[in-house]
N, C-alpha and C positions, 0 to 999 in steps of 0.2 A: 465647580466641581472640586471635590476633596482630593488633594494631592496624595498620590500613592507613594508609601515608602517602602524601598527595597533594602535588603541587606546588601553586604559587600559582593557575596557571590552571585546574587541575583543582578547586581549593577554590572559586573564584569561580564556575565552572559549576555545582557542586553546590549552593551557597548563593544562587544568583540568585533574586531575589524574584519579580517579575511581568514580563510581556511577553515579546516574542520573543528568543531567544538562539541563536546558532550556535556549536558548538564544533568548530573544525577541528583535526584531529589526524591523524597519520600512522598507517599500520597498525601495529597491536601496542602502541599507547600507552595502552590500557586504558579506551577509550570507553565499553564495555558496563559496566565496573565503575564508571565516574563516573555513567552513567545510573542504575544501581542504587542508588548512594549518593544521587543526586538524589531518587529516589523515597522513600527512607528518611528524607531530611531533610524533606521536604514532610509526609510522615506524622508525623514526630516533632514538628514545629511545629504540629500540630493539624489538618492538612488531611484531609479526608474521603477515605480511600483508594478509596472506591466512585467517585470523580469524577476518578480518575487513569486515564489511558491511556498505556501504554509498548508501543511497536511496535519490532520488530526483524525481521530478514528470514530468520533460520533458526530452526528448532523447537528445535535444540540451545541457541541462545542464550536462547530463551523459557524453557526449563527451567532453565537456569543461574541467570537473573534470579529466577524464581519460588523456586527452592531458597535463594538468599541472602536474600530477603526473608522467608521463613518462619523462617529461623534467627536472622536479626537482630531480627525483630519479634515473634517468639513467635506467629505466626498472625495478628497485626494487620494485615498486608499483603496477606492472601489476597483481600480485596475489590477490589484494584487489578487492572484488566484489563491483562495482560501478553499479547501475542499478535503473530502476524505480520499482514501487511496482508490477506493473503487470508483468513485465519482471522477477522478483523474483519469483512471483507465477508459471509462466510458467516453470522456471527452477526447481522448487520443484516438480511440478507434472511430468515433464518429467524424472528427477533423480529417482523418486520413482516407475516408471514403472505403473503409474496410468493408468487405463484402458480409461481415458479421453484423453490421449495424441494420440490415434488413431482418435481422432475427429479433425474436421477443424473448425477454427474461423469463425463464422457468420459475413457476412458484414451488414451494416447498412440497405440497402434496402431490403435484404433477411431477416433480423429480423424482420422488419416492416411487411413483407408478412406473416411471421410465426404468428405474433400478430394479424393480420386480420383473418387468418384461425382459430385461437384459440378463437377469439370473436365470430365467426360465429358459431362455434361448440357449445359454451355455451349461445348463444342468447344474447349477449352484444352489444348494438349499441352505442358506444361512439368513440371519436378520437383514432385511433389506437396509434399514437405518443404519445398522452397524457397517455394512459394505460400502453405503453412500459416504459415511464419514471417513472411511479408510481411502477411497478414491479422492475425496476433498483434501485430505492430508497430503497425499501423494502430489496432487496438482500444485498444492501451495508450497511443496518442496521441490518443485519442478522435476517431478518424476514422471514419465511418460509411460504408456502401456508396455512399450518396447522395453523400457529399463526394468520394469517388474517381470516381464517375460523372461529376461535374461538372468534373473536372480536364481540362486541355488535353493531358495525356500519355496517349498510347495505352496504355502499360502500365498506368496507374492504371484506365482503363476496363475493361481485361480482368480485373484484379484484383477490381474492384467487382462484376462478374457473378458470379465464383466466391464472393466472400464473401457476397453476398446469397443465393445458392443454398445455400451451406454453412450459414447461419443458418436458413434454412427447414428444411432436412434435420435440423438438430439439435433444432429445436422439435418437428417431427413425431415424433422418436424420444424425446422428453422427456429430453434431454440438456443438461448445461451444460459448458462448457469452463472451464479454469483462469482465463483472462481475464474471463470472465463474473462471477467472484466480485469484481471491482474495478468493471467497467464497469456492471453492473446496479444496485450500490449508488450510484454516481455519478448515473445516470439517475434513480433513485428520489429521491434528495436534490433533484435538480434540478426534479422535477415535483411534488414534495410538500414544500412549505416547512414544513408543520406537523411532518413526521417530523423533517426536518433540525434544526428547532429543538429538539426533545427531546433529540437527540444533542448538540447545542451546549450545551445546559443541563447534560447529564449530564458531559460530559468537559471540565472546567475547566482541566485542565493535561494537554497532550499532549506526550509525550517520543518521540522516534524515533532509533533507532541506525542507522548506516550509511545515512544519507540520500542519499548520492551514487548509491545503487542505486535510486533512485525513479524511476519513469516519470512521464509527464505526468498519467495518471489518479490516480496515488498523491498527487502533489502538489495537484492539485485538490481531492482529498477531504480533505486536511489543511487547505487554505485555507477550505473550507467549514465543516468542524468548529471551526476556531480564530477564524473570523471576529469573532465578537462580543468575545472576550476577549483574543485574540492571546497566549495563554499557550502558546506552542509553543517546545519546546527541541529542537534538532536536533544531532546529532552525526554528523560523518562526515569523509571525506577527499576533496576535490574532484579529486584526481589518481588516484583508484583507484575503479574500478566493475567489479564482478564479474557483474552481472547484466544487461549490455548486450543480451544476446539476447532480453530481455523488455521492451525498450524504455527501459531506465534510461539517463539522460543526465546526467553530472555538471555540465553547464552549468545544468541546471534548479536544481541545488543552489545555485550561485552567485546565479543571478537571484532565486530565491525570498527569500534572505537581503536582498537589495537591496529587494525589494518589500514585505517586512514590517518592514524598518527595524532589522534585527539586526546 
């Protein structure tokens, strides 16, 4: 296998010991490759792969990282958890026997139908797709129906009624939406400290690719999980965000780095 050459910045990112680190790079500069090498470095240094968590935003990137780890470590990296944020959320909900796991993930067309029904019930005549997007953004920003209801803005109060009705319809039909896979684990950790402590103990190093695509709920989950050890390694480009439609904000990336002292 041809040896990969890294520049000084990349080498420093790979061999970083402990504590927070942010790796700012432009698109196409090999951030995913550097994250993979970082995982390999930690395992080769004797770190338990079962206590590593590597997160990226695309299933394709997950498979790419897993394949590289298998080839480079002869199966020794299989215990490292490499996944997307939403896959991590589902794993947490399933492992904790949450009542939500008896539910089915709603499909896009079905979700739009639920919003139409909710809007009819509350008497709101707007584009259902637009309202669905607003509710999704609110959930990704950890804004509840009650938060919107208490707003001084008339528009927020209208959205709050639909949001609340939609959640009720969803529960009655035993459905989860994509945003629930992050929102519910956040609420679980916030209300069950003993569950959060288990995951904090399990994941001693957290590595995340394309962190500029993170929404507030994702950032808060990372803060919760990394709080005791602060071994959080983040790669991204603060000028590039491709998932803004799900609440991603690159300003969160910059502010998180300041907060954690990276």
